CHARMM internal coordinates of N, CA and C (Angstrom, degrees):
IC EDIT
DIST 1 N 1 CA 1.4279
DIST 1 CA 1 C 1.5208
ANGL 1 N 1 CA 1 C 112.40
DIST 1 C 2 N 1.3027
ANGL 1 CA 1 C 2 N 117.33
DIHE 1 N 1 CA 1 C 2 N -50.00
DIST 2 N 2 CA 1.4539
ANGL 1 C 2 N 2 CA 120.83
DIHE 1 CA 1 C 2 N 2 CA -177.98
DIST 2 CA 2 C 1.5214
ANGL 2 N 2 CA 2 C 109.25
DIHE 1 C 2 N 2 CA 2 C -97.30
DIST 2 C 3 N 1.2961
ANGL 2 CA 2 C 3 N 114.67
DIHE 2 N 2 CA 2 C 3 N 138.74
DIST 3 N 3 CA 1.4648
ANGL 2 C 3 N 3 CA 119.94
DIHE 2 CA 2 C 3 N 3 CA 178.46
DIST 3 CA 3 C 1.5219
ANGL 3 N 3 CA 3 C 109.08
DIHE 2 C 3 N 3 CA 3 C -88.84
DIST 3 C 4 N 1.2814
ANGL 3 CA 3 C 4 N 114.95
DIHE 3 N 3 CA 3 C 4 N 137.40
DIST 4 N 4 CA 1.4571
ANGL 3 C 4 N 4 CA 120.02
DIHE 3 CA 3 C 4 N 4 CA 177.17
DIST 4 CA 4 C 1.5308
ANGL 4 N 4 CA 4 C 107.25
DIHE 3 C 4 N 4 CA 4 C -90.88
DIST 4 C 5 N 1.2886
ANGL 4 CA 4 C 5 N 115.13
DIHE 4 N 4 CA 4 C 5 N 123.90
DIST 5 N 5 CA 1.4588
ANGL 4 C 5 N 5 CA 120.48
DIHE 4 CA 4 C 5 N 5 CA -178.61
DIST 5 CA 5 C 1.5199
ANGL 5 N 5 CA 5 C 108.23
DIHE 4 C 5 N 5 CA 5 C -93.11
DIST 5 C 6 N 1.3012
ANGL 5 CA 5 C 6 N 115.10
DIHE 5 N 5 CA 5 C 6 N 120.44
DIST 6 N 6 CA 1.4683
ANGL 5 C 6 N 6 CA 119.07
DIHE 5 CA 5 C 6 N 6 CA 176.18
DIST 6 CA 6 C 1.5230
ANGL 6 N 6 CA 6 C 107.81
DIHE 5 C 6 N 6 CA 6 C -103.25
DIST 6 C 7 N 1.2652
ANGL 6 CA 6 C 7 N 115.70
DIHE 6 N 6 CA 6 C 7 N 126.63
DIST 7 N 7 CA 1.4650
ANGL 6 C 7 N 7 CA 120.14
DIHE 6 CA 6 C 7 N 7 CA -177.33
DIST 7 CA 7 C 1.5204
ANGL 7 N 7 CA 7 C 111.61
DIHE 6 C 7 N 7 CA 7 C -105.80
DIST 7 C 8 N 1.2673
ANGL 7 CA 7 C 8 N 118.77
DIHE 7 N 7 CA 7 C 8 N 4.99
DIST 8 N 8 CA 1.4530
ANGL 7 C 8 N 8 CA 121.13
DIHE 7 CA 7 C 8 N 8 CA -179.27
DIST 8 CA 8 C 1.5093
ANGL 8 N 8 CA 8 C 110.01
DIHE 7 C 8 N 8 CA 8 C 111.92
DIST 8 C 9 N 1.2918
ANGL 8 CA 8 C 9 N 114.04
DIHE 8 N 8 CA 8 C 9 N 164.35
DIST 9 N 9 CA 1.4562
ANGL 8 C 9 N 9 CA 117.93
DIHE 8 CA 8 C 9 N 9 CA -178.40
DIST 9 CA 9 C 1.5267
ANGL 9 N 9 CA 9 C 110.53
DIHE 8 C 9 N 9 CA 9 C -76.82
DIST 9 C 10 N 1.2735
ANGL 9 CA 9 C 10 N 115.74
DIHE 9 N 9 CA 9 C 10 N 162.76
DIST 10 N 10 CA 1.4564
ANGL 9 C 10 N 10 CA 121.44
DIHE 9 CA 9 C 10 N 10 CA -179.33
DIST 10 CA 10 C 1.5289
ANGL 10 N 10 CA 10 C 110.80
DIHE 9 C 10 N 10 CA 10 C -64.68
DIST 10 C 11 N 1.3318
ANGL 10 CA 10 C 11 N 116.79
DIHE 10 N 10 CA 10 C 11 N -34.91
DIST 11 N 11 CA 1.4660
ANGL 10 C 11 N 11 CA 120.14
DIHE 10 CA 10 C 11 N 11 CA 178.70
DIST 11 CA 11 C 1.5283
ANGL 11 N 11 CA 11 C 111.20
DIHE 10 C 11 N 11 CA 11 C -61.09
DIST 11 C 12 N 1.3377
ANGL 11 CA 11 C 12 N 115.60
DIHE 11 N 11 CA 11 C 12 N -45.29
DIST 12 N 12 CA 1.4646
ANGL 11 C 12 N 12 CA 119.66
DIHE 11 CA 11 C 12 N 12 CA -178.15
DIST 12 CA 12 C 1.5282
ANGL 12 N 12 CA 12 C 109.76
DIHE 11 C 12 N 12 CA 12 C -65.17
DIST 12 C 13 N 1.3108
ANGL 12 CA 12 C 13 N 116.85
DIHE 12 N 12 CA 12 C 13 N -44.64
DIST 13 N 13 CA 1.4581
ANGL 12 C 13 N 13 CA 120.03
DIHE 12 CA 12 C 13 N 13 CA -179.79
DIST 13 CA 13 C 1.5262
ANGL 13 N 13 CA 13 C 110.99
DIHE 12 C 13 N 13 CA 13 C -65.71
DIST 13 C 14 N 1.3088
ANGL 13 CA 13 C 14 N 117.05
DIHE 13 N 13 CA 13 C 14 N -34.67
DIST 14 N 14 CA 1.4601
ANGL 13 C 14 N 14 CA 120.85
DIHE 13 CA 13 C 14 N 14 CA 177.38
DIST 14 CA 14 C 1.5174
ANGL 14 N 14 CA 14 C 111.65
DIHE 13 C 14 N 14 CA 14 C -64.19
DIST 14 C 15 N 1.3477
ANGL 14 CA 14 C 15 N 116.70
DIHE 14 N 14 CA 14 C 15 N -41.83
DIST 15 N 15 CA 1.4615
ANGL 14 C 15 N 15 CA 120.55
DIHE 14 CA 14 C 15 N 15 CA 178.64
DIST 15 CA 15 C 1.5228
ANGL 15 N 15 CA 15 C 110.92
DIHE 14 C 15 N 15 CA 15 C -68.19
DIST 15 C 16 N 1.3229
ANGL 15 CA 15 C 16 N 117.38
DIHE 15 N 15 CA 15 C 16 N -35.52
DIST 16 N 16 CA 1.4649
ANGL 15 C 16 N 16 CA 119.84
DIHE 15 CA 15 C 16 N 16 CA 177.16
DIST 16 CA 16 C 1.5163
ANGL 16 N 16 CA 16 C 110.24
DIHE 15 C 16 N 16 CA 16 C -64.73
DIST 16 C 17 N 1.3207
ANGL 16 CA 16 C 17 N 117.07
DIHE 16 N 16 CA 16 C 17 N -43.44
DIST 17 N 17 CA 1.4567
ANGL 16 C 17 N 17 CA 121.31
DIHE 16 CA 16 C 17 N 17 CA 178.71
DIST 17 CA 17 C 1.5279
ANGL 17 N 17 CA 17 C 111.06
DIHE 16 C 17 N 17 CA 17 C -64.37
DIST 17 C 18 N 1.3219
ANGL 17 CA 17 C 18 N 116.44
DIHE 17 N 17 CA 17 C 18 N -41.37
DIST 18 N 18 CA 1.4594
ANGL 17 C 18 N 18 CA 120.83
DIHE 17 CA 17 C 18 N 18 CA 177.66
DIST 18 CA 18 C 1.5252
ANGL 18 N 18 CA 18 C 110.79
DIHE 17 C 18 N 18 CA 18 C -62.74
DIST 18 C 19 N 1.3296
ANGL 18 CA 18 C 19 N 117.00
DIHE 18 N 18 CA 18 C 19 N -45.85
DIST 19 N 19 CA 1.4613
ANGL 18 C 19 N 19 CA 121.30
DIHE 18 CA 18 C 19 N 19 CA 178.83
DIST 19 CA 19 C 1.5146
ANGL 19 N 19 CA 19 C 112.04
DIHE 18 C 19 N 19 CA 19 C -61.86
DIST 19 C 20 N 1.3371
ANGL 19 CA 19 C 20 N 116.32
DIHE 19 N 19 CA 19 C 20 N -42.63
DIST 20 N 20 CA 1.4613
ANGL 19 C 20 N 20 CA 120.91
DIHE 19 CA 19 C 20 N 20 CA 178.63
DIST 20 CA 20 C 1.5259
ANGL 20 N 20 CA 20 C 110.45
DIHE 19 C 20 N 20 CA 20 C -62.06
DIST 20 C 21 N 1.3148
ANGL 20 CA 20 C 21 N 117.01
DIHE 20 N 20 CA 20 C 21 N -43.41
DIST 21 N 21 CA 1.4573
ANGL 20 C 21 N 21 CA 121.56
DIHE 20 CA 20 C 21 N 21 CA -179.14
DIST 21 CA 21 C 1.5277
ANGL 21 N 21 CA 21 C 111.14
DIHE 20 C 21 N 21 CA 21 C -63.74
DIST 21 C 22 N 1.3222
ANGL 21 CA 21 C 22 N 116.31
DIHE 21 N 21 CA 21 C 22 N -44.64
DIST 22 N 22 CA 1.4664
ANGL 21 C 22 N 22 CA 120.16
DIHE 21 CA 21 C 22 N 22 CA 179.47
DIST 22 CA 22 C 1.5232
ANGL 22 N 22 CA 22 C 110.31
DIHE 21 C 22 N 22 CA 22 C -64.80
DIST 22 C 23 N 1.3406
ANGL 22 CA 22 C 23 N 117.78
DIHE 22 N 22 CA 22 C 23 N -42.04
DIST 23 N 23 CA 1.4654
ANGL 22 C 23 N 23 CA 122.26
DIHE 22 CA 22 C 23 N 23 CA 179.96
DIST 23 CA 23 C 1.5251
ANGL 23 N 23 CA 23 C 110.67
DIHE 22 C 23 N 23 CA 23 C -60.94
DIST 23 C 24 N 1.3254
ANGL 23 CA 23 C 24 N 117.16
DIHE 23 N 23 CA 23 C 24 N -47.76
DIST 24 N 24 CA 1.4640
ANGL 23 C 24 N 24 CA 120.94
DIHE 23 CA 23 C 24 N 24 CA -178.94
DIST 24 CA 24 C 1.5340
ANGL 24 N 24 CA 24 C 110.91
DIHE 23 C 24 N 24 CA 24 C -64.42
DIST 24 C 25 N 1.3144
ANGL 24 CA 24 C 25 N 116.76
DIHE 24 N 24 CA 24 C 25 N -41.57
DIST 25 N 25 CA 1.4700
ANGL 24 C 25 N 25 CA 120.38
DIHE 24 CA 24 C 25 N 25 CA 178.55
DIST 25 CA 25 C 1.5188
ANGL 25 N 25 CA 25 C 111.05
DIHE 24 C 25 N 25 CA 25 C -63.40
DIST 25 C 26 N 1.3244
ANGL 25 CA 25 C 26 N 116.82
DIHE 25 N 25 CA 25 C 26 N -42.41
DIST 26 N 26 CA 1.4652
ANGL 25 C 26 N 26 CA 121.03
DIHE 25 CA 25 C 26 N 26 CA 179.69
DIST 26 CA 26 C 1.5172
ANGL 26 N 26 CA 26 C 111.05
DIHE 25 C 26 N 26 CA 26 C -63.43
DIST 26 C 27 N 1.3249
ANGL 26 CA 26 C 27 N 116.79
DIHE 26 N 26 CA 26 C 27 N -41.87
DIST 27 N 27 CA 1.4643
ANGL 26 C 27 N 27 CA 120.28
DIHE 26 CA 26 C 27 N 27 CA 178.38
DIST 27 CA 27 C 1.5230
ANGL 27 N 27 CA 27 C 110.54
DIHE 26 C 27 N 27 CA 27 C -62.09
DIST 27 C 28 N 1.3110
ANGL 27 CA 27 C 28 N 116.67
DIHE 27 N 27 CA 27 C 28 N -43.41
DIST 28 N 28 CA 1.4588
ANGL 27 C 28 N 28 CA 121.00
DIHE 27 CA 27 C 28 N 28 CA -178.39
DIST 28 CA 28 C 1.5338
ANGL 28 N 28 CA 28 C 110.78
DIHE 27 C 28 N 28 CA 28 C -63.81
DIST 28 C 29 N 1.3302
ANGL 28 CA 28 C 29 N 116.62
DIHE 28 N 28 CA 28 C 29 N -43.74
DIST 29 N 29 CA 1.4676
ANGL 28 C 29 N 29 CA 120.76
DIHE 28 CA 28 C 29 N 29 CA 179.72
DIST 29 CA 29 C 1.5221
ANGL 29 N 29 CA 29 C 110.87
DIHE 28 C 29 N 29 CA 29 C -65.45
DIST 29 C 30 N 1.3404
ANGL 29 CA 29 C 30 N 116.86
DIHE 29 N 29 CA 29 C 30 N -44.31
DIST 30 N 30 CA 1.4667
ANGL 29 C 30 N 30 CA 120.61
DIHE 29 CA 29 C 30 N 30 CA -179.74
DIST 30 CA 30 C 1.5264
ANGL 30 N 30 CA 30 C 110.66
DIHE 29 C 30 N 30 CA 30 C -62.72
DIST 30 C 31 N 1.3156
ANGL 30 CA 30 C 31 N 117.05
DIHE 30 N 30 CA 30 C 31 N -40.54
DIST 31 N 31 CA 1.4584
ANGL 30 C 31 N 31 CA 120.85
DIHE 30 CA 30 C 31 N 31 CA 179.54
DIST 31 CA 31 C 1.5268
ANGL 31 N 31 CA 31 C 110.48
DIHE 30 C 31 N 31 CA 31 C -63.61
DIST 31 C 32 N 1.3158
ANGL 31 CA 31 C 32 N 116.62
DIHE 31 N 31 CA 31 C 32 N -42.75
DIST 32 N 32 CA 1.4625
ANGL 31 C 32 N 32 CA 120.31
DIHE 31 CA 31 C 32 N 32 CA 179.12
DIST 32 CA 32 C 1.5269
ANGL 32 N 32 CA 32 C 111.20
DIHE 31 C 32 N 32 CA 32 C -63.16
DIST 32 C 33 N 1.3173
ANGL 32 CA 32 C 33 N 116.56
DIHE 32 N 32 CA 32 C 33 N -43.53
DIST 33 N 33 CA 1.4738
ANGL 32 C 33 N 33 CA 119.98
DIHE 32 CA 32 C 33 N 33 CA -179.82
DIST 33 CA 33 C 1.5197
ANGL 33 N 33 CA 33 C 111.25
DIHE 32 C 33 N 33 CA 33 C -66.80
DIST 33 C 34 N 1.3357
ANGL 33 CA 33 C 34 N 116.66
DIHE 33 N 33 CA 33 C 34 N -38.34
DIST 34 N 34 CA 1.4579
ANGL 33 C 34 N 34 CA 119.83
DIHE 33 CA 33 C 34 N 34 CA 179.35
DIST 34 CA 34 C 1.5210
ANGL 34 N 34 CA 34 C 110.70
DIHE 33 C 34 N 34 CA 34 C -64.88
DIST 34 C 35 N 1.3164
ANGL 34 CA 34 C 35 N 117.30
DIHE 34 N 34 CA 34 C 35 N -44.09
DIST 35 N 35 CA 1.4590
ANGL 34 C 35 N 35 CA 120.39
DIHE 34 CA 34 C 35 N 35 CA -179.61
DIST 35 CA 35 C 1.5209
ANGL 35 N 35 CA 35 C 111.53
DIHE 34 C 35 N 35 CA 35 C -64.88
DIST 35 C 36 N 1.3163
ANGL 35 CA 35 C 36 N 117.36
DIHE 35 N 35 CA 35 C 36 N -34.94
DIST 36 N 36 CA 1.4543
ANGL 35 C 36 N 36 CA 120.99
DIHE 35 CA 35 C 36 N 36 CA 179.65
DIST 36 CA 36 C 1.5259
ANGL 36 N 36 CA 36 C 111.52
DIHE 35 C 36 N 36 CA 36 C -69.84
DIST 36 C 37 N 1.3230
ANGL 36 CA 36 C 37 N 117.84
DIHE 36 N 36 CA 36 C 37 N -31.00
DIST 37 N 37 CA 1.4718
ANGL 36 C 37 N 37 CA 122.09
DIHE 36 CA 36 C 37 N 37 CA -175.22
DIST 37 CA 37 C 1.5264
ANGL 37 N 37 CA 37 C 112.25
DIHE 36 C 37 N 37 CA 37 C -112.58
DIST 37 C 38 N 1.3161
ANGL 37 CA 37 C 38 N 117.37
DIHE 37 N 37 CA 37 C 38 N 24.23
DIST 38 N 38 CA 1.4654
ANGL 37 C 38 N 38 CA 120.51
DIHE 37 CA 37 C 38 N 38 CA -174.42
DIST 38 CA 38 C 1.5246
ANGL 38 N 38 CA 38 C 112.11
DIHE 37 C 38 N 38 CA 38 C -60.23
DIST 38 C 39 N 1.3210
ANGL 38 CA 38 C 39 N 118.42
DIHE 38 N 38 CA 38 C 39 N -43.04
DIST 39 N 39 CA 1.4582
ANGL 38 C 39 N 39 CA 121.08
DIHE 38 CA 38 C 39 N 39 CA -178.05
DIST 39 CA 39 C 1.5317
ANGL 39 N 39 CA 39 C 111.07
DIHE 38 C 39 N 39 CA 39 C -66.78
DIST 39 C 40 N 1.3221
ANGL 39 CA 39 C 40 N 117.40
DIHE 39 N 39 CA 39 C 40 N -40.61
DIST 40 N 40 CA 1.4671
ANGL 39 C 40 N 40 CA 120.45
DIHE 39 CA 39 C 40 N 40 CA 178.05
DIST 40 CA 40 C 1.5218
ANGL 40 N 40 CA 40 C 110.76
DIHE 39 C 40 N 40 CA 40 C -63.82
DIST 40 C 41 N 1.3206
ANGL 40 CA 40 C 41 N 116.44
DIHE 40 N 40 CA 40 C 41 N -41.53
DIST 41 N 41 CA 1.4606
ANGL 40 C 41 N 41 CA 120.37
DIHE 40 CA 40 C 41 N 41 CA -179.54
DIST 41 CA 41 C 1.5261
ANGL 41 N 41 CA 41 C 110.51
DIHE 40 C 41 N 41 CA 41 C -65.45
DIST 41 C 42 N 1.3278
ANGL 41 CA 41 C 42 N 117.07
DIHE 41 N 41 CA 41 C 42 N -42.65
DIST 42 N 42 CA 1.4620
ANGL 41 C 42 N 42 CA 120.88
DIHE 41 CA 41 C 42 N 42 CA 179.39
DIST 42 CA 42 C 1.5284
ANGL 42 N 42 CA 42 C 111.25
DIHE 41 C 42 N 42 CA 42 C -63.80
DIST 42 C 43 N 1.3152
ANGL 42 CA 42 C 43 N 116.70
DIHE 42 N 42 CA 42 C 43 N -43.47
DIST 43 N 43 CA 1.4603
ANGL 42 C 43 N 43 CA 121.00
DIHE 42 CA 42 C 43 N 43 CA 179.43
DIST 43 CA 43 C 1.5244
ANGL 43 N 43 CA 43 C 110.95
DIHE 42 C 43 N 43 CA 43 C -63.73
DIST 43 C 44 N 1.3071
ANGL 43 CA 43 C 44 N 116.76
DIHE 43 N 43 CA 43 C 44 N -42.56
DIST 44 N 44 CA 1.4694
ANGL 43 C 44 N 44 CA 120.76
DIHE 43 CA 43 C 44 N 44 CA 178.93
DIST 44 CA 44 C 1.5218
ANGL 44 N 44 CA 44 C 111.34
DIHE 43 C 44 N 44 CA 44 C -64.68
DIST 44 C 45 N 1.3156
ANGL 44 CA 44 C 45 N 116.70
DIHE 44 N 44 CA 44 C 45 N -38.99
DIST 45 N 45 CA 1.4615
ANGL 44 C 45 N 45 CA 120.56
DIHE 44 CA 44 C 45 N 45 CA 179.58
DIST 45 CA 45 C 1.5233
ANGL 45 N 45 CA 45 C 110.88
DIHE 44 C 45 N 45 CA 45 C -64.91
DIST 45 C 46 N 1.3255
ANGL 45 CA 45 C 46 N 116.75
DIHE 45 N 45 CA 45 C 46 N -45.99
DIST 46 N 46 CA 1.4659
ANGL 45 C 46 N 46 CA 120.47
DIHE 45 CA 45 C 46 N 46 CA 179.69
DIST 46 CA 46 C 1.5256
ANGL 46 N 46 CA 46 C 110.15
DIHE 45 C 46 N 46 CA 46 C -63.19
DIST 46 C 47 N 1.3217
ANGL 46 CA 46 C 47 N 117.41
DIHE 46 N 46 CA 46 C 47 N -43.37
DIST 47 N 47 CA 1.4643
ANGL 46 C 47 N 47 CA 120.92
DIHE 46 CA 46 C 47 N 47 CA 179.68
DIST 47 CA 47 C 1.5287
ANGL 47 N 47 CA 47 C 110.84
DIHE 46 C 47 N 47 CA 47 C -62.69
DIST 47 C 48 N 1.3236
ANGL 47 CA 47 C 48 N 117.42
DIHE 47 N 47 CA 47 C 48 N -39.22
DIST 48 N 48 CA 1.4666
ANGL 47 C 48 N 48 CA 121.03
DIHE 47 CA 47 C 48 N 48 CA 179.36
DIST 48 CA 48 C 1.5208
ANGL 48 N 48 CA 48 C 111.37
DIHE 47 C 48 N 48 CA 48 C -65.63
DIST 48 C 49 N 1.3274
ANGL 48 CA 48 C 49 N 116.49
DIHE 48 N 48 CA 48 C 49 N -41.46
DIST 49 N 49 CA 1.4747
ANGL 48 C 49 N 49 CA 119.85
DIHE 48 CA 48 C 49 N 49 CA 179.24
DIST 49 CA 49 C 1.5176
ANGL 49 N 49 CA 49 C 110.61
DIHE 48 C 49 N 49 CA 49 C -65.57
DIST 49 C 50 N 1.3206
ANGL 49 CA 49 C 50 N 117.51
DIHE 49 N 49 CA 49 C 50 N -41.45
DIST 50 N 50 CA 1.4689
ANGL 49 C 50 N 50 CA 121.14
DIHE 49 CA 49 C 50 N 50 CA 178.80
DIST 50 CA 50 C 1.5194
ANGL 50 N 50 CA 50 C 110.39
DIHE 49 C 50 N 50 CA 50 C -63.98
DIST 50 C 51 N 1.3347
ANGL 50 CA 50 C 51 N 116.93
DIHE 50 N 50 CA 50 C 51 N -44.66
DIST 51 N 51 CA 1.4734
ANGL 50 C 51 N 51 CA 119.69
DIHE 50 CA 50 C 51 N 51 CA 179.43
DIST 51 CA 51 C 1.5182
ANGL 51 N 51 CA 51 C 111.30
DIHE 50 C 51 N 51 CA 51 C -63.65
DIST 51 C 52 N 1.3213
ANGL 51 CA 51 C 52 N 117.59
DIHE 51 N 51 CA 51 C 52 N -39.38
DIST 52 N 52 CA 1.4642
ANGL 51 C 52 N 52 CA 120.48
DIHE 51 CA 51 C 52 N 52 CA 178.49
DIST 52 CA 52 C 1.5237
ANGL 52 N 52 CA 52 C 110.19
DIHE 51 C 52 N 52 CA 52 C -63.45
DIST 52 C 53 N 1.3320
ANGL 52 CA 52 C 53 N 116.75
DIHE 52 N 52 CA 52 C 53 N -39.10
DIST 53 N 53 CA 1.4635
ANGL 52 C 53 N 53 CA 120.56
DIHE 52 CA 52 C 53 N 53 CA 177.60
DIST 53 CA 53 C 1.5180
ANGL 53 N 53 CA 53 C 112.06
DIHE 52 C 53 N 53 CA 53 C -64.86
DIST 53 C 54 N 1.3237
ANGL 53 CA 53 C 54 N 116.76
DIHE 53 N 53 CA 53 C 54 N -41.83
DIST 54 N 54 CA 1.4671
ANGL 53 C 54 N 54 CA 120.65
DIHE 53 CA 53 C 54 N 54 CA 178.73
DIST 54 CA 54 C 1.5278
ANGL 54 N 54 CA 54 C 110.50
DIHE 53 C 54 N 54 CA 54 C -64.27
DIST 54 C 55 N 1.3068
ANGL 54 CA 54 C 55 N 116.79
DIHE 54 N 54 CA 54 C 55 N -44.70
DIST 55 N 55 CA 1.4719
ANGL 54 C 55 N 55 CA 120.78
DIHE 54 CA 54 C 55 N 55 CA 179.55
DIST 55 CA 55 C 1.5202
ANGL 55 N 55 CA 55 C 110.51
DIHE 54 C 55 N 55 CA 55 C -62.91
DIST 55 C 56 N 1.3366
ANGL 55 CA 55 C 56 N 116.79
DIHE 55 N 55 CA 55 C 56 N -43.18
DIST 56 N 56 CA 1.4692
ANGL 55 C 56 N 56 CA 119.86
DIHE 55 CA 55 C 56 N 56 CA 178.68
DIST 56 CA 56 C 1.5231
ANGL 56 N 56 CA 56 C 110.75
DIHE 55 C 56 N 56 CA 56 C -63.44
DIST 56 C 57 N 1.3354
ANGL 56 CA 56 C 57 N 117.06
DIHE 56 N 56 CA 56 C 57 N -38.91
DIST 57 N 57 CA 1.4635
ANGL 56 C 57 N 57 CA 120.28
DIHE 56 CA 56 C 57 N 57 CA 178.06
DIST 57 CA 57 C 1.5169
ANGL 57 N 57 CA 57 C 112.60
DIHE 56 C 57 N 57 CA 57 C -65.48
DIST 57 C 58 N 1.3271
ANGL 57 CA 57 C 58 N 116.59
DIHE 57 N 57 CA 57 C 58 N -41.12
DIST 58 N 58 CA 1.4711
ANGL 57 C 58 N 58 CA 120.60
DIHE 57 CA 57 C 58 N 58 CA 178.93
DIST 58 CA 58 C 1.5204
ANGL 58 N 58 CA 58 C 110.21
DIHE 57 C 58 N 58 CA 58 C -65.22
DIST 58 C 59 N 1.3211
ANGL 58 CA 58 C 59 N 117.08
DIHE 58 N 58 CA 58 C 59 N -43.66
DIST 59 N 59 CA 1.4632
ANGL 58 C 59 N 59 CA 120.04
DIHE 58 CA 58 C 59 N 59 CA 178.99
DIST 59 CA 59 C 1.5247
ANGL 59 N 59 CA 59 C 111.57
DIHE 58 C 59 N 59 CA 59 C -64.26
DIST 59 C 60 N 1.3150
ANGL 59 CA 59 C 60 N 117.62
DIHE 59 N 59 CA 59 C 60 N -39.63
DIST 60 N 60 CA 1.4738
ANGL 59 C 60 N 60 CA 121.11
DIHE 59 CA 59 C 60 N 60 CA 178.25
DIST 60 CA 60 C 1.5175
ANGL 60 N 60 CA 60 C 110.40
DIHE 59 C 60 N 60 CA 60 C -65.81
DIST 60 C 61 N 1.3266
ANGL 60 CA 60 C 61 N 117.60
DIHE 60 N 60 CA 60 C 61 N -39.40
DIST 61 N 61 CA 1.4621
ANGL 60 C 61 N 61 CA 120.58
DIHE 60 CA 60 C 61 N 61 CA 179.22
DIST 61 CA 61 C 1.5194
ANGL 61 N 61 CA 61 C 110.81
DIHE 60 C 61 N 61 CA 61 C -66.65
DIST 61 C 62 N 1.3206
ANGL 61 CA 61 C 62 N 117.17
DIHE 61 N 61 CA 61 C 62 N -38.66
DIST 62 N 62 CA 1.4639
ANGL 61 C 62 N 62 CA 120.52
DIHE 61 CA 61 C 62 N 62 CA 178.31
DIST 62 CA 62 C 1.5228
ANGL 62 N 62 CA 62 C 111.47
DIHE 61 C 62 N 62 CA 62 C -64.01
DIST 62 C 63 N 1.3256
ANGL 62 CA 62 C 63 N 115.89
DIHE 62 N 62 CA 62 C 63 N -43.67
DIST 63 N 63 CA 1.4690
ANGL 62 C 63 N 63 CA 119.33
DIHE 62 CA 62 C 63 N 63 CA -178.71
DIST 63 CA 63 C 1.5264
ANGL 63 N 63 CA 63 C 111.75
DIHE 62 C 63 N 63 CA 63 C -66.59
DIST 63 C 64 N 1.3166
ANGL 63 CA 63 C 64 N 116.76
DIHE 63 N 63 CA 63 C 64 N -36.67
DIST 64 N 64 CA 1.4685
ANGL 63 C 64 N 64 CA 118.81
DIHE 63 CA 63 C 64 N 64 CA -178.29
DIST 64 CA 64 C 1.5234
ANGL 64 N 64 CA 64 C 111.58
DIHE 63 C 64 N 64 CA 64 C -76.31
DIST 64 C 65 N 1.3415
ANGL 64 CA 64 C 65 N 118.08
DIHE 64 N 64 CA 64 C 65 N -23.88
DIST 65 N 65 CA 1.4626
ANGL 64 C 65 N 65 CA 120.10
DIHE 64 CA 64 C 65 N 65 CA -179.05
DIST 65 CA 65 C 1.5248
ANGL 65 N 65 CA 65 C 113.08
DIHE 64 C 65 N 65 CA 65 C -87.37
DIST 65 C 66 N 1.3285
ANGL 65 CA 65 C 66 N 118.49
DIHE 65 N 65 CA 65 C 66 N -15.24
DIST 66 N 66 CA 1.4617
ANGL 65 C 66 N 66 CA 121.21
DIHE 65 CA 65 C 66 N 66 CA -179.15
DIST 66 CA 66 C 1.5207
ANGL 66 N 66 CA 66 C 109.91
DIHE 65 C 66 N 66 CA 66 C -78.86
DIST 66 C 67 N 1.3567
ANGL 66 CA 66 C 67 N 117.50
DIHE 66 N 66 CA 66 C 67 N 134.11
DIST 67 N 67 CA 1.4629
ANGL 66 C 67 N 67 CA 119.51
DIHE 66 CA 66 C 67 N 67 CA 176.07
DIST 67 CA 67 C 1.5143
ANGL 67 N 67 CA 67 C 111.06
DIHE 66 C 67 N 67 CA 67 C -70.82
DIST 67 C 68 N 1.3125
ANGL 67 CA 67 C 68 N 114.70
DIHE 67 N 67 CA 67 C 68 N 149.60
DIST 68 N 68 CA 1.4725
ANGL 67 C 68 N 68 CA 118.51
DIHE 67 CA 67 C 68 N 68 CA -178.89
DIST 68 CA 68 C 1.4708
ANGL 68 N 68 CA 68 C 111.51
DIHE 67 C 68 N 68 CA 68 C -96.37
END
COOR INIT
IC SEED 1 N 1 CA 1 C
IC BUILD
């Protein structure tokens, strides 16, 4: 008459709980580190974009100046 609901073994549920706990802790730590270094990250990102633009410009100038 009554159906027995099986939700999985205790081992599987334990590993899910462990994984969830580690995931949440990692997110919290990463968020804290990002907020602490936000200005450094922003400065590095802007510098990288500028350098990529300069390199692309130099390469484009070299290609256009070479005879075919």
